[in-house]
Structures are given as structure tokens and as C-alpha cells.
C-alpha positions as CSV (number, residue, x, y, z in Angstrom):
1,M,2.3,12.2,10.2
2,K,2.3,13.8,6.7
3,V,1.8,11.7,3.6
4,P,5.1,11.7,1.6
5,R,4.8,13.5,-1.8
6,D,7.5,11.6,-3.6
7,L,6.5,7.9,-3.0
8,Y,6.6,5.6,-5.9
9,G,4.0,2.8,-6.1
10,R,6.7,0.1,-6.2
11,E,8.3,1.5,-2.9
12,L,4.8,1.4,-1.2
13,A,4.2,-2.2,-2.4
14,D,7.5,-3.4,-1.4
15,H,6.9,-1.8,2.2
16,L,3.5,-3.5,2.5
17,I,5.1,-6.9,1.5
18,R,7.9,-6.6,4.0
19,R,6.1,-5.2,7.1
20,W,2.4,-5.9,6.7
21,D,2.0,-9.4,5.4
22,Y,0.9,-8.7,1.8
23,R,2.2,-10.5,-1.2
24,E,2.3,-9.6,-4.7
25,T,0.0,-11.8,-6.8
26,H,0.5,-10.3,-10.2
27,Q,0.8,-7.0,-12.2
28,T,-1.7,-6.0,-14.7
29,G,-0.6,-3.0,-16.9
30,S,0.7,-0.4,-14.5
31,H,-1.0,-1.7,-11.4
32,I,0.6,-4.0,-8.9
33,V,-1.9,-6.3,-7.2
34,L,-1.2,-7.3,-3.6
35,R,-3.2,-9.7,-1.5
36,T,-3.3,-10.5,2.3
37,E,-5.1,-13.1,4.2
38,L,-4.6,-11.6,7.6
39,P,-6.8,-10.8,9.5
40,S,-9.1,-11.6,6.5
41,A,-8.7,-11.6,2.8
42,Q,-8.1,-8.3,0.9
43,T,-7.0,-7.4,-2.6
44,L,-5.2,-4.3,-3.0
45,P,-4.3,-2.7,-6.5
46,I,-1.3,-0.2,-6.4
47,P,-0.5,2.0,-9.3
48,A,3.2,1.6,-10.2
49,H,3.4,5.3,-11.4
50,K,6.2,7.5,-10.7
51,P,5.3,9.6,-7.7
52,M,1.9,8.5,-6.7
53,R,-0.9,11.2,-6.5
54,I,-1.7,12.3,-2.9
55,G,-5.3,11.3,-3.2
56,T,-4.5,7.8,-4.5
57,L,-1.9,7.3,-1.7
58,T,-4.3,8.5,0.9
59,A,-7.0,6.0,-0.3
60,I,-4.8,3.2,-0.3
61,L,-3.4,4.0,3.2
62,R,-7.0,4.3,4.4
63,M,-7.9,0.9,3.1
64,V,-4.8,-0.8,4.7
65,S,-5.3,1.0,8.1
66,E,-9.0,0.0,8.1
67,H,-8.1,-3.7,7.3
68,K,-5.1,-4.1,9.5
69,R,-6.6,-1.9,12.3
70,A,-3.5,0.3,12.4
71,S,-3.0,4.0,12.2
72,R,-1.8,5.7,9.0
73,S,1.4,6.8,10.7
74,E,2.0,3.1,12.0
75,I,1.8,2.1,8.2
76,L,4.1,4.7,6.9
77,R,6.7,4.1,9.6
78,G,9.8,2.6,8.1
79,L,9.3,4.0,4.6
């Protein structure tokens, strides 16, 4: 599955909160900070920029997929 090129940071954060057991802890400047405890603790900063850069989005998806042991396409499903 291709990485979307018009995805906003807030949209990604909301998706991770709804479907992947993350919760928003706070926002520092233009970064939304998410945290999960499942399967272990992970803190994830997401830039709240208008369309996110592809490299940044790919790096965030890699971190989530490694932590949740899911494929990138599984994580993107439902966006």
C-alpha cells in the first residue's frame, strides 16, 4: 500500500488513538505526543504540520509497525 501524500499529522494521531490504543498525552509546540502501554510503553511525537513529509510519515509508520507487530498497510487501513 502506498503512503498517502496528503495526510495531516492530526489525522494520523486521531487514527492511532481510535484504532491502535494510543492516547494523546500533550502537545508541545507543533508536535502531538502520543503514548501507548500495549504491548509495552512507547512515546510517539507526531508533527501537527499540514501535509506531513513522506519521510517523516514513513518513519512514524515504521515505529508503530515494529512496536505493534503489524504491517504498514494494516496501520494505514481505515485512514
